[in-house]
Short mmCIF file of the C-alpha atoms (twelve columns), coordinates in Angstrom:
data_MODEL
# 
_entry.id   MODEL 
# 
loop_
_atom_site.group_PDB 
_atom_site.id 
_atom_site.type_symbol 
_atom_site.label_atom_id 
_atom_site.label_alt_id 
_atom_site.label_comp_id 
_atom_site.label_asym_id 
_atom_site.label_seq_id 
_atom_site.Cartn_x 
_atom_site.Cartn_y 
_atom_site.Cartn_z 
_atom_site.pdbx_PDB_model_num 
ATOM 1   C CA . MET A 1   42.549  -16.340 27.910  1 
ATOM 2   C CA . THR A 2   41.211  -13.625 25.668  1 
ATOM 3   C CA . ILE A 3   38.636  -10.749 26.259  1 
ATOM 4   C CA . ILE A 4   35.672  -9.551  24.504  1 
ATOM 5   C CA . LYS A 5   34.057  -6.710  25.521  1 
ATOM 6   C CA . ASN A 6   30.735  -5.240  24.036  1 
ATOM 7   C CA . GLN A 7   31.116  -2.560  21.619  1 
ATOM 8   C CA . LYS A 8   29.836  0.374   23.477  1 
ATOM 9   C CA . SER A 9   27.996  1.880   20.295  1 
ATOM 10  C CA . TYR A 10  26.042  -1.346  20.437  1 
ATOM 11  C CA . ASN A 11  24.938  -0.406  24.002  1 
ATOM 12  C CA . GLY A 12  24.427  2.887   23.182  1 
ATOM 13  C CA . VAL A 13  21.871  2.433   20.678  1 
ATOM 14  C CA . ILE A 14  20.080  -0.464  23.293  1 
ATOM 15  C CA . ILE A 15  20.072  2.114   26.070  1 
ATOM 16  C CA . VAL A 16  18.409  5.004   24.646  1 
ATOM 17  C CA . GLY A 17  16.134  2.429   22.556  1 
ATOM 18  C CA . CYS A 18  14.776  0.988   25.963  1 
ATOM 19  C CA . VAL A 19  14.465  4.364   28.022  1 
ATOM 20  C CA . PHE A 20  12.431  5.840   25.538  1 
ATOM 21  C CA . SER A 21  10.078  3.066   24.997  1 
ATOM 22  C CA . LEU A 22  10.020  2.583   29.332  1 
ATOM 23  C CA . MET A 23  9.287   6.610   28.977  1 
ATOM 24  C CA . ILE A 24  6.255   5.920   26.288  1 
ATOM 25  C CA . SER A 25  5.081   3.287   28.535  1 
ATOM 26  C CA . MET A 26  4.564   5.101   31.455  1 
ATOM 27  C CA . MET A 27  2.730   8.460   29.432  1 
ATOM 28  C CA . MET A 28  0.582   5.657   28.031  1 
ATOM 29  C CA . LEU A 29  0.100   3.153   31.241  1 
ATOM 30  C CA . SER A 30  -0.995  7.082   33.243  1 
ATOM 31  C CA . ASN A 31  -3.848  6.944   30.831  1 
ATOM 32  C CA . PRO A 32  -4.735  3.502   30.035  1 
ATOM 33  C CA . THR A 33  -8.610  4.349   28.846  1 
ATOM 34  C CA . THR A 34  -7.434  7.598   27.007  1 
ATOM 35  C CA . MET A 35  -8.026  6.939   23.351  1 
ATOM 36  C CA . ASP A 36  -5.074  7.318   20.623  1 
ATOM 37  C CA . LYS A 37  -6.389  9.134   17.038  1 
ATOM 38  C CA . GLY A 38  -6.568  6.109   15.560  1 
ATOM 39  C CA . GLY A 39  -8.810  4.108   18.136  1 
ATOM 40  C CA . LEU A 40  -6.334  1.929   20.153  1 
ATOM 41  C CA . PRO A 41  -6.439  2.470   23.711  1 
ATOM 42  C CA . TYR A 42  -2.752  3.611   25.429  1 
ATOM 43  C CA . GLY A 43  -3.292  0.902   27.861  1 
ATOM 44  C CA . PHE A 44  -3.137  -1.493  25.253  1 
ATOM 45  C CA . MET A 45  0.076   0.194   23.717  1 
ATOM 46  C CA . GLY A 46  1.736   0.929   26.465  1 
ATOM 47  C CA . TRP A 47  2.723   -2.773  27.774  1 
ATOM 48  C CA . GLY A 48  4.189   -3.352  24.574  1 
ATOM 49  C CA . PHE A 49  6.518   -0.720  24.922  1 
ATOM 50  C CA . LEU A 50  6.864   -1.720  28.569  1 
ATOM 51  C CA . ILE A 51  7.958   -5.644  27.509  1 
ATOM 52  C CA . PHE A 52  10.264  -4.339  24.601  1 
ATOM 53  C CA . GLY A 53  12.285  -1.547  27.368  1 
ATOM 54  C CA . VAL A 54  13.038  -4.351  29.750  1 
ATOM 55  C CA . PHE A 55  13.360  -7.000  27.446  1 
ATOM 56  C CA . GLY A 56  16.121  -5.220  25.852  1 
ATOM 57  C CA . LEU A 57  18.031  -3.599  29.021  1 
ATOM 58  C CA . LEU A 58  17.510  -7.506  30.951  1 
ATOM 59  C CA . ASN A 59  19.327  -8.332  27.480  1 
ATOM 60  C CA . LEU A 60  21.769  -5.882  27.575  1 
ATOM 61  C CA . ALA A 61  23.072  -6.759  31.010  1 
ATOM 62  C CA . ASP A 62  22.691  -10.690 29.938  1 
ATOM 63  C CA . ASP A 63  25.856  -10.259 27.754  1 
ATOM 64  C CA . LEU A 64  28.676  -8.304  29.149  1 
ATOM 65  C CA . TRP A 65  31.632  -9.991  27.759  1 
ATOM 66  C CA . VAL A 66  33.049  -13.119 26.888  1 
ATOM 67  C CA . MET A 67  36.284  -14.617 28.386  1 
ATOM 68  C CA . ILE A 68  37.903  -17.104 25.836  1 
ATOM 69  C CA . TYR A 69  40.047  -20.630 27.531  1 
ATOM 70  C CA . ASP A 70  41.390  -23.262 25.313  1 
ATOM 71  C CA . ASP A 71  38.997  -25.402 26.980  1 
ATOM 72  C CA . ARG A 72  35.804  -23.501 26.950  1 
ATOM 73  C CA . ILE A 73  33.797  -19.860 26.172  1 
ATOM 74  C CA . GLU A 74  32.316  -17.901 29.379  1 
ATOM 75  C CA . LYS A 75  29.791  -15.652 28.316  1 
ATOM 76  C CA . LYS A 76  29.800  -13.780 31.463  1 
ATOM 77  C CA . SER A 77  27.085  -11.342 32.657  1 
ATOM 78  C CA . LEU A 78  25.530  -9.379  35.601  1 
ATOM 79  C CA . PHE A 79  22.725  -12.196 35.959  1 
ATOM 80  C CA . ARG A 80  24.691  -15.700 35.476  1 
ATOM 81  C CA . LYS A 81  27.950  -17.011 33.901  1 
ATOM 82  C CA . ARG A 82  26.969  -19.554 30.800  1 
ATOM 83  C CA . VAL A 83  29.808  -21.763 29.961  1 
ATOM 84  C CA . ILE A 84  30.339  -23.574 26.474  1 
ATOM 85  C CA . LEU A 85  33.358  -26.597 26.732  1 
ATOM 86  C CA . LYS A 86  34.931  -27.699 23.849  1 
ATOM 87  C CA . LYS A 87  34.021  -31.116 24.287  1 
ATOM 88  C CA . ASP A 88  30.866  -30.310 23.994  1 
ATOM 89  C CA . ILE A 89  30.355  -28.814 20.672  1 
ATOM 90  C CA . ARG A 90  28.836  -30.063 18.216  1 
ATOM 91  C CA . GLY A 91  29.145  -28.077 15.149  1 
ATOM 92  C CA . TYR A 92  28.672  -24.999 14.565  1 
ATOM 93  C CA . GLY A 93  27.581  -21.849 11.322  1 
ATOM 94  C CA . LYS A 94  29.076  -18.671 10.732  1 
ATOM 95  C CA . GLU A 95  27.529  -16.255 7.870   1 
ATOM 96  C CA . ALA A 96  28.151  -12.783 6.868   1 
ATOM 97  C CA . TYR A 97  24.735  -10.878 7.043   1 
ATOM 98  C CA . ALA A 98  23.609  -7.506  5.706   1 
ATOM 99  C CA . GLY A 99  20.694  -5.001  7.331   1 
ATOM 100 C CA . LYS A 100 18.951  -1.673  6.524   1 
ATOM 101 C CA . TYR A 101 20.733  -1.023  10.221  1 
ATOM 102 C CA . LEU A 102 23.228  -3.472  11.319  1 
ATOM 103 C CA . SER A 103 25.475  -5.617  9.697   1 
ATOM 104 C CA . GLY A 104 29.016  -8.021  9.778   1 
ATOM 105 C CA . ASN A 105 29.893  -11.934 10.628  1 
ATOM 106 C CA . ARG A 106 27.948  -14.050 13.007  1 
ATOM 107 C CA . ILE A 107 28.598  -17.654 13.958  1 
ATOM 108 C CA . ARG A 108 26.273  -19.730 16.427  1 
ATOM 109 C CA . ILE A 109 27.719  -22.825 17.847  1 
ATOM 110 C CA . PHE A 110 26.093  -26.068 18.765  1 
ATOM 111 C CA . GLY A 111 26.314  -27.229 22.116  1 
ATOM 112 C CA . LYS A 112 24.997  -30.534 23.826  1 
ATOM 113 C CA . ASN A 113 21.957  -28.971 24.873  1 
ATOM 114 C CA . LYS A 114 21.324  -25.239 23.171  1 
ATOM 115 C CA . SER A 115 23.673  -22.895 21.260  1 
ATOM 116 C CA . PHE A 116 24.435  -19.980 21.492  1 
ATOM 117 C CA . LYS A 117 25.281  -16.723 18.589  1 
ATOM 118 C CA . PHE A 118 27.934  -14.608 18.757  1 
ATOM 119 C CA . HIS A 119 27.726  -10.761 16.316  1 
ATOM 120 C CA . THR A 120 29.955  -8.425  15.503  1 
ATOM 121 C CA . SER A 121 27.394  -5.863  15.692  1 
ATOM 122 C CA . GLN A 122 27.730  -6.511  19.049  1 
ATOM 123 C CA . LEU A 123 30.628  -7.760  19.913  1 
ATOM 124 C CA . GLU A 124 34.132  -5.943  19.417  1 
ATOM 125 C CA . THR A 125 35.662  -9.342  17.496  1 
ATOM 126 C CA . ILE A 126 34.238  -12.926 17.212  1 
ATOM 127 C CA . ARG A 127 37.541  -13.475 14.902  1 
ATOM 128 C CA . PRO A 128 38.833  -15.605 18.254  1 
ATOM 129 C CA . ILE A 129 35.684  -17.031 18.859  1 
ATOM 130 C CA . GLU A 130 36.233  -18.796 14.737  1 
ATOM 131 C CA . ASP A 131 39.581  -20.012 16.486  1 
ATOM 132 C CA . PHE A 132 38.030  -21.477 19.025  1 
ATOM 133 C CA . VAL A 133 35.749  -24.327 17.019  1 
ATOM 134 C CA . ARG A 134 37.640  -24.652 13.811  1 
ATOM 135 C CA . GLY A 135 37.994  -28.391 12.622  1 
ATOM 136 C CA . SER A 136 34.283  -29.102 14.127  1 
ATOM 137 C CA . LYS A 137 31.180  -29.597 12.028  1 
ATOM 138 C CA . VAL A 138 30.336  -26.810 9.844   1 
ATOM 139 C CA . LYS A 139 26.129  -27.088 10.123  1 
ATOM 140 C CA . LYS A 140 23.545  -25.083 7.249   1 
ATOM 141 C CA . ASN A 141 20.971  -23.362 7.980   1 
ATOM 142 C CA . ALA A 142 22.328  -22.728 11.471  1 
ATOM 143 C CA . PHE A 143 20.343  -19.183 11.203  1 
ATOM 144 C CA . ARG A 144 16.955  -20.540 10.104  1 
ATOM 145 C CA . ILE A 145 15.936  -19.402 13.589  1 
ATOM 146 C CA . GLU A 146 16.522  -15.529 12.710  1 
ATOM 147 C CA . GLN A 147 14.911  -15.952 9.539   1 
ATOM 148 C CA . ILE A 148 11.782  -17.078 10.870  1 
ATOM 149 C CA . THR A 149 12.205  -13.909 13.376  1 
ATOM 150 C CA . GLU A 150 12.661  -11.785 10.754  1 
ATOM 151 C CA . VAL A 151 8.964   -12.687 9.523   1 
ATOM 152 C CA . VAL A 152 7.665   -12.681 12.566  1 
ATOM 153 C CA . ALA A 153 8.286   -9.326  13.172  1 
ATOM 154 C CA . TYR A 154 7.550   -8.088  9.790   1 
ATOM 155 C CA . VAL A 155 3.404   -9.427  10.648  1 
ATOM 156 C CA . VAL A 156 3.718   -8.014  14.559  1 
ATOM 157 C CA . ILE A 157 4.841   -4.339  12.471  1 
ATOM 158 C CA . LEU A 158 2.022   -5.027  10.311  1 
ATOM 159 C CA . ALA A 159 -0.402  -5.984  12.974  1 
ATOM 160 C CA . LEU A 160 0.952   -2.671  14.323  1 
ATOM 161 C CA . LEU A 161 0.134   -1.052  11.682  1 
ATOM 162 C CA . PHE A 162 -3.177  -2.599  11.015  1 
ATOM 163 C CA . SER A 163 -4.393  -2.300  15.117  1 
ATOM 164 C CA . PRO A 164 -6.884  0.552   14.592  1 
ATOM 165 C CA . LEU A 165 -8.998  -0.638  12.497  1 
ATOM 166 C CA . ILE A 166 -8.703  -4.282  13.408  1 
ATOM 167 C CA . TYR A 167 -9.579  -2.643  17.672  1 
ATOM 168 C CA . GLU A 168 -12.684 -0.674  15.498  1 
ATOM 169 C CA . LYS A 169 -13.827 -4.170  13.640  1 
ATOM 170 C CA . TYR A 170 -13.599 -6.329  16.402  1 
ATOM 171 C CA . PHE A 171 -13.536 -5.069  20.053  1 
ATOM 172 C CA . SER A 172 -14.565 -1.329  19.780  1 
ATOM 173 C CA . ALA A 173 -18.403 -0.783  20.506  1 
ATOM 174 C CA . PRO A 174 -20.400 -0.371  17.420  1 
ATOM 175 C CA . THR A 175 -21.631 2.625   16.441  1 
ATOM 176 C CA . ALA A 176 -25.451 3.656   15.920  1 
ATOM 177 C CA . VAL A 177 -25.679 4.791   12.847  1 
ATOM 178 C CA . GLU A 178 -28.515 7.715   12.358  1 
ATOM 179 C CA . LYS A 179 -31.343 6.836   9.950   1 
ATOM 180 C CA . VAL A 180 -32.490 10.194  8.710   1 
ATOM 181 C CA . ASP A 181 -36.134 10.443  7.339   1 
ATOM 182 C CA . SER A 182 -37.026 13.850  6.684   1 
ATOM 183 C CA . ILE A 183 -33.876 16.561  6.519   1 
ATOM 184 C CA . GLY A 184 -34.260 20.886  6.946   1 
ATOM 185 C CA . ILE A 185 -30.739 22.105  5.375   1 
ATOM 186 C CA . PRO A 186 -30.984 26.160  6.829   1 
ATOM 187 C CA . VAL A 187 -29.653 28.413  4.293   1 
ATOM 188 C CA . PHE A 188 -29.083 32.508  3.157   1 
ATOM 189 C CA . TYR A 189 -30.708 32.957  -0.353  1 
ATOM 190 C CA . LYS A 190 -27.633 35.428  -1.165  1 
ATOM 191 C CA . LYS A 191 -25.082 33.787  0.701   1 
ATOM 192 C CA . ASP A 192 -25.504 30.283  0.361   1 
ATOM 193 C CA . ILE A 193 -27.665 29.487  -2.745  1 
ATOM 194 C CA . LYS A 194 -25.871 29.872  -6.361  1 
ATOM 195 C CA . ILE A 195 -28.842 29.429  -9.392  1 
ATOM 196 C CA . ILE A 196 -27.366 27.216  -12.234 1 
ATOM 197 C CA . LYS A 197 -30.923 27.146  -14.431 1 
ATOM 198 C CA . ASP A 198 -34.190 28.563  -14.223 1 
ATOM 199 C CA . GLU A 199 -35.923 26.893  -17.094 1 
ATOM 200 C CA . ASN A 200 -39.423 24.265  -17.118 1 
ATOM 201 C CA . ASN A 201 -40.351 25.753  -13.640 1 
ATOM 202 C CA . VAL A 202 -37.928 23.824  -12.054 1 
ATOM 203 C CA . LEU A 203 -34.960 25.871  -10.366 1 
ATOM 204 C CA . THR A 204 -31.610 24.042  -10.626 1 
ATOM 205 C CA . PHE A 205 -29.054 25.244  -8.124  1 
ATOM 206 C CA . LYS A 206 -26.168 24.701  -5.921  1 
ATOM 207 C CA . LEU A 207 -25.486 25.316  -1.869  1 
ATOM 208 C CA . GLN A 208 -21.802 26.765  -1.054  1 
ATOM 209 C CA . GLU A 209 -21.474 24.077  1.415   1 
ATOM 210 C CA . TYR A 210 -22.590 21.033  -0.254  1 
ATOM 211 C CA . HIS A 211 -19.856 20.011  -2.748  1 
ATOM 212 C CA . ASP A 212 -21.345 16.624  -3.546  1 
ATOM 213 C CA . PHE A 213 -25.128 17.786  -4.889  1 
ATOM 214 C CA . VAL A 214 -27.226 19.303  -7.130  1 
ATOM 215 C CA . PHE A 215 -30.700 20.678  -5.877  1 
ATOM 216 C CA . GLN A 216 -34.026 21.382  -7.802  1 
ATOM 217 C CA . VAL A 217 -37.211 22.330  -6.779  1 
ATOM 218 C CA . ASN A 218 -40.626 23.260  -8.778  1 
ATOM 219 C CA . LYS A 219 -40.897 27.072  -8.219  1 
ATOM 220 C CA . ASP A 220 -44.979 26.343  -7.151  1 
ATOM 221 C CA . ASP A 221 -42.672 25.185  -4.047  1 
ATOM 222 C CA . ILE A 222 -40.699 28.168  -3.287  1 
ATOM 223 C CA . PRO A 223 -41.926 31.408  -1.642  1 
ATOM 224 C CA . ASN A 224 -42.798 34.453  -3.623  1 
ATOM 225 C CA . LYS A 225 -39.650 36.632  -4.246  1 
ATOM 226 C CA . MET A 226 -37.445 34.116  -2.817  1 
ATOM 227 C CA . GLU A 227 -34.605 36.040  -4.417  1 
ATOM 228 C CA . GLU A 228 -35.410 38.880  -1.994  1 
ATOM 229 C CA . ILE A 229 -36.001 37.164  1.432   1 
ATOM 230 C CA . THR A 230 -33.227 38.048  3.754   1 
ATOM 231 C CA . GLU A 231 -34.407 35.256  6.440   1 
ATOM 232 C CA . GLU A 232 -32.920 31.930  6.278   1 
ATOM 233 C CA . LEU A 233 -35.038 29.436  4.613   1 
ATOM 234 C CA . LEU A 234 -35.355 26.292  5.027   1 
ATOM 235 C CA . LEU A 235 -34.695 23.431  1.750   1 
ATOM 236 C CA . MET A 236 -37.067 20.279  2.708   1 
ATOM 237 C CA . ILE A 237 -36.331 16.544  2.050   1 
ATOM 238 C CA . TYR A 238 -39.133 14.261  2.951   1 
ATOM 239 C CA . ASN A 239 -38.049 11.191  0.637   1 
ATOM 240 C CA . LYS A 240 -35.888 9.575   3.221   1 
ATOM 241 C CA . ASN A 241 -33.646 8.241   0.733   1 
ATOM 242 C CA . TYR A 242 -32.735 11.304  -0.145  1 
ATOM 243 C CA . ALA A 243 -32.406 12.816  3.098   1 
ATOM 244 C CA . GLN A 244 -30.301 10.008  4.143   1 
ATOM 245 C CA . LEU A 245 -27.394 10.783  1.170   1 
ATOM 246 C CA . VAL A 246 -27.431 14.709  2.295   1 
ATOM 247 C CA . SER A 247 -27.176 14.022  6.046   1 
ATOM 248 C CA . GLY A 248 -23.807 14.477  7.336   1 
ATOM 249 C CA . LYS A 249 -22.217 15.987  3.755   1 
ATOM 250 C CA . ARG A 250 -21.737 19.399  4.724   1 
ATOM 251 C CA . ASP A 251 -18.257 20.503  3.954   1 
ATOM 252 C CA . VAL A 252 -17.701 17.523  2.433   1 
ATOM 253 C CA . LYS A 253 -15.834 17.022  -0.674  1 
ATOM 254 C CA . THR A 254 -15.293 13.452  -2.324  1 
ATOM 255 C CA . ASN A 255 -14.217 12.363  -5.496  1 
ATOM 256 C CA . ASN A 256 -18.309 10.342  -6.047  1 
ATOM 257 C CA . PRO A 257 -20.238 12.633  -9.056  1 
ATOM 258 C CA . VAL A 258 -22.253 14.961  -8.606  1 
ATOM 259 C CA . MET A 259 -25.142 13.832  -7.600  1 
ATOM 260 C CA . GLU A 260 -29.405 15.864  -8.269  1 
ATOM 261 C CA . ILE A 261 -31.693 15.971  -4.984  1 
ATOM 262 C CA . PRO A 262 -34.899 16.529  -5.514  1 
ATOM 263 C CA . ILE A 263 -36.495 19.505  -2.595  1 
ATOM 264 C CA . ASP A 264 -39.692 19.404  -1.913  1 
ATOM 265 C CA . GLU A 265 -40.430 22.501  -0.728  1 
ATOM 266 C CA . ILE A 266 -38.382 25.920  0.616   1 
ATOM 267 C CA . ILE A 267 -40.155 27.567  3.403   1 
ATOM 268 C CA . VAL A 268 -39.209 30.377  5.406   1 
ATOM 269 C CA . LEU A 269 -38.075 29.839  8.738   1 
ATOM 270 C CA . THR A 270 -39.706 32.794  10.495  1 
ATOM 271 C CA . GLU A 271 -43.441 31.784  8.444   1 
ATOM 272 C CA . THR A 272 -45.886 29.708  11.063  1 
ATOM 273 C CA . HIS A 273 -46.505 26.619  9.259   1 
# 
């Protein structure tokens, strides 16, 4: 009889990963309705971490050691014992594999009703298993299910990456867009206004906190001696299209071309109109 044990390094990585996942799941499930920065509820992600952690621990405990006899292979664990009888073997497949984190050799044995996989990233060696099945039929594409699983894993990873966008688009309550018919921008002349051009009775200027716009106003629509006024001014835009463009754009910098926005009038806030 030959006994093959699990690799300790393999067990350690799985245990640490599972415990970490379970800790994260407990934290998230304790506040299931809290939203993360991407807009996804903690409860949704917490169940994912919980399932991964529990599944990993159960999977680890289900493959503790392999015992090889002359007529059979036994996979023993804390929960069950699985037996592969030599007379029931229908074939096997073997391949070397290399991944980003795991690499080595693996073998899959096809029995009467199911298949069994062994790999060197889990077990100390698979040489006795290779000797056990030598002479049986070699099957191609023995690891097709792993290839499919890798594709599914990539899809799941992409889904997790884009899940905040998916949740925002299909599950979150629609955010009402505020419609603006007019707007008044409060400013101080000396602090916020920078004159760019003064010609043809039109004053062109920029505002310190509105980076994507240049503003224009007719001099007939501004207070007398505006440059000497120390009170707060209100720049009024009555056109709803221009008002909507400017609304909510304070301290926002984009790569959009600078737009010219006409100001309908400038009033002093201390004045009564």
